[in-house]
C-alpha positions in Angstrom: -95.6 -121.8 -81.6 -97.8 -121.2 -78.4 -98.4 -124.6 -76.7 -101.4 -125.4 -74.5 -100.7 -126.3 -70.8 -102.2 -127.1 -67.5 -101.3 -125.6 -64.3 -101.3 -127.6 -61.1 -103.0 -125.1 -59.0 -103.2 -125.3 -54.8 -104.5 -121.7 -54.5 -101.3 -120.6 -52.8 -98.5 -118.4 -53.6 -96.2 -120.7 -55.6 -99.0 -121.6 -57.9 -99.7 -117.8 -58.2 -96.0 -117.0 -59.2 -95.9 -119.9 -61.5 -99.1 -118.6 -63.3 -97.5 -115.1 -63.4 -94.5 -116.4 -64.9 -96.5 -118.5 -67.5 -98.4 -115.3 -68.5 -95.1 -113.4 -68.9 -93.3 -116.1 -71.0 -96.0 -115.9 -73.5 -95.1 -119.3 -74.9 -98.3 -121.1 -73.5 -102.2 -120.9 -73.3 -103.2 -121.9 -70.0 -106.3 -124.0 -70.5 -107.1 -124.5 -66.9 -106.2 -124.6 -63.2 -106.0 -128.1 -62.0 -106.5 -128.5 -58.2 -106.9 -131.2 -55.8 -109.8 -131.3 -53.5 -110.4 -133.9 -50.7 -113.9 -135.0 -51.4 -114.8 -135.9 -47.7 -114.1 -132.2 -46.5 -114.7 -130.3 -50.0 -111.4 -128.7 -49.4 -108.2 -128.1 -51.1 -105.9 -131.1 -50.2 -103.4 -129.9 -47.5 -104.2 -126.3 -47.7 -107.7 -126.9 -46.1 -109.4 -124.0 -48.0 -113.0 -124.5 -48.8 -113.9 -125.3 -52.4 -116.2 -122.4 -52.6 -113.2 -120.0 -52.2 -111.2 -121.9 -54.7 -114.1 -121.3 -57.2 -114.2 -117.5 -56.3 -110.5 -117.5 -56.7 -110.5 -119.1 -60.2 -113.3 -116.8 -61.5 -111.3 -113.8 -59.9 -108.3 -114.8 -62.1 -110.4 -115.5 -65.1 -109.2 -119.1 -65.8 -111.4 -122.3 -65.9 -111.0 -124.5 -63.0 -110.9 -128.3 -63.1 -110.9 -130.4 -59.8 -109.6 -133.8 -59.1 -111.4 -135.2 -56.1 -109.5 -137.6 -53.8 -110.7 -139.5 -50.6 -109.2 -138.4 -47.3 -106.0 -140.6 -46.3 -105.7 -141.1 -50.0 -103.1 -143.9 -50.8 -100.3 -143.1 -53.6 -102.0 -145.6 -55.8 -105.5 -143.9 -55.7 -104.2 -140.6 -56.1 -101.9 -141.7 -59.1 -104.9 -143.5 -60.8 -107.3 -140.4 -60.5 -104.5 -138.1 -61.6 -103.8 -140.5 -64.7 -107.4 -140.5 -65.8 -107.4 -136.6 -65.8 -104.3 -136.3 -67.7 -105.3 -138.9 -70.4 -108.4 -136.7 -70.6 -106.4 -133.6 -71.4 -104.1 -135.4 -73.6 -106.9 -136.6 -75.8 -107.5 -132.8 -76.4 -104.0 -132.4 -77.5 -102.6 -130.8 -74.2 -99.2 -132.1 -73.6 -97.7 -130.1 -70.9 -98.4 -129.5 -67.1 -96.8 -126.7 -65.1 -96.0 -126.9 -61.3 -94.9 -124.3 -58.9 -92.1 -126.6 -57.3 -88.9 -124.7 -56.7 -86.2 -127.1 -55.5 -87.3 -130.5 -54.4 -85.7 -132.6 -56.7 -87.5 -136.0 -55.7 -90.7 -134.2 -56.3 -89.8 -132.9 -59.7 -88.7 -136.5 -60.6 -92.1 -137.9 -59.3 -94.1 -135.5 -61.4 -92.0 -136.0 -64.6 -92.2 -139.8 -64.0 -95.8 -139.9 -63.8 -96.3 -137.6 -66.8 -93.9 -139.4 -68.8 -96.1 -142.7 -68.5 -99.0 -140.8 -70.4 -96.8 -139.1 -72.8 -96.9 -135.6 -71.2 -94.2 -133.3 -70.0 -93.7 -131.3 -67.0 -92.8 -127.6 -66.8 -91.4 -125.7 -63.8 -91.5 -121.9 -64.1 -90.0 -121.4 -60.7 -87.4 -124.2 -60.7 -84.1 -123.0 -59.2 -84.9 -119.7 -58.0 -83.8 -118.5 -54.8 -86.7 -119.1 -52.3 -86.3 -115.8 -50.4 -86.3 -113.8 -53.5 -89.4 -115.5 -54.7 -91.2 -114.8 -51.4 -90.2 -111.3 -51.6 -91.1 -110.9 -55.3 -94.5 -112.2 -54.5 -94.9 -109.5 -51.9 -93.3 -106.7 -54.2 -95.5 -107.5 -57.1 -98.7 -106.6 -54.7 -100.1 -110.2 -54.3 -101.9 -110.8 -51.1 -102.0 -114.2 -49.1 -103.0 -115.6 -45.8 -101.3 -118.6 -44.3 -104.2 -121.4 -44.0 -102.0 -124.2 -42.7 -98.8 -124.6 -40.5 -96.8 -127.7 -39.6 -96.7 -127.6 -35.9 -93.5 -129.5 -35.8 -91.5 -126.3 -37.1 -94.0 -123.4 -36.5 -96.2 -122.3 -33.7 -99.9 -121.9 -34.0 -99.7 -118.3 -34.1 -98.1 -118.4 -37.6 -101.4 -119.6 -39.2 -104.1 -116.9 -40.2 -101.2 -114.4 -40.8 -100.6 -112.2 -43.8 -97.9 -113.6 -45.9 -95.9 -110.3 -45.9 -92.3 -108.9 -44.7 -93.0 -109.2 -40.9 -94.1 -112.9 -41.4 -90.8 -113.6 -43.4 -88.8 -111.6 -40.8 -90.2 -113.6 -37.7 -89.7 -117.2 -39.4 -87.2 -119.4 -37.6 -84.0 -119.7 -39.3 -84.7 -123.5 -40.4 -87.9 -122.7 -42.1 -87.9 -122.1 -45.9 -89.0 -118.6 -46.8 -91.4 -120.1 -49.5 -92.5 -123.0 -47.3 -91.1 -125.4 -49.9 -90.8 -128.1 -47.4 -94.3 -128.0 -46.2 -93.8 -125.9 -43.2 -96.8 -123.7 -44.2 -99.4 -123.2 -47.0 -101.3 -120.2 -48.2 -104.4 -118.9 -49.8 -104.0 -115.9 -52.4 -106.9 -113.6 -52.5 -105.8 -110.5 -54.3 -103.0 -109.1 -56.6 -102.3 -107.9 -60.1 -103.7 -110.9 -62.0 -107.0 -110.7 -60.0 -110.0 -109.1 -61.6 -111.5 -108.7 -58.1 -110.4 -109.4 -54.4 -111.7 -112.7 -52.9 -113.5 -111.9 -49.8 -113.6 -114.0 -46.7 -113.3 -113.7 -43.0 -111.2 -115.9 -40.5 -112.9 -118.6 -38.8 -111.5 -120.8 -36.1 -108.0 -122.5 -35.9 -108.0 -126.2 -35.4 -105.2 -128.9 -34.8 -105.3 -131.8 -37.0 -103.5 -135.2 -36.6 -101.9 -133.5 -33.6 -99.7 -131.6 -36.0 -101.2 -129.2 -38.4 -102.8 -126.0 -37.5 -105.5 -124.9 -40.0 -107.1 -121.6 -40.1 -110.5 -121.8 -41.5 -111.5 -119.2 -44.2 -115.3 -118.4 -44.4 -116.6 -117.0 -47.6 -118.3 -113.7 -47.3 
């Protein structure tokens, strides 16, 4: 029996690999990609990508997109309240599962499972326990294309942002940085690959430093 499932969507490579796994698995019908957008900036939360590119990406992938809008400096309580409202909306439609692209952060997994349990839903982790470097190389080998949109200046220099996620990028990462950026070292935007009906076109804009820590490369829709 095929179950209906939501996929938590950031627009990045791990979300895309999770989507690819769900499609291969053939046990789920993906009803929507669920993204979080910071309403003050109209950008994907943490990744800093403009909503317009997010919409184009979902269209290119051929999946419905749903958005949870959150305020800047959103508290955990506010975030959880808005997510709970959205989850209850889908549960009423008979959807009981939500997939995430997490790889190994146990506390993050438990947080997601706990919040979904409270509304009678379950979390699914298609990438869980897989080796981070293998996943990064698999993403590249499959033919997906991504660009880094945000890096944590505490662990990476500014010249890592706005770069293609490819072998040279992986080979030049400092040894302490996870190859998939699982600890938040960097975030990506996927714009082409085997699941895409068409490429998402953009040009790189300026690089800005936020909170005296995070470097963001603005992507401008074409």
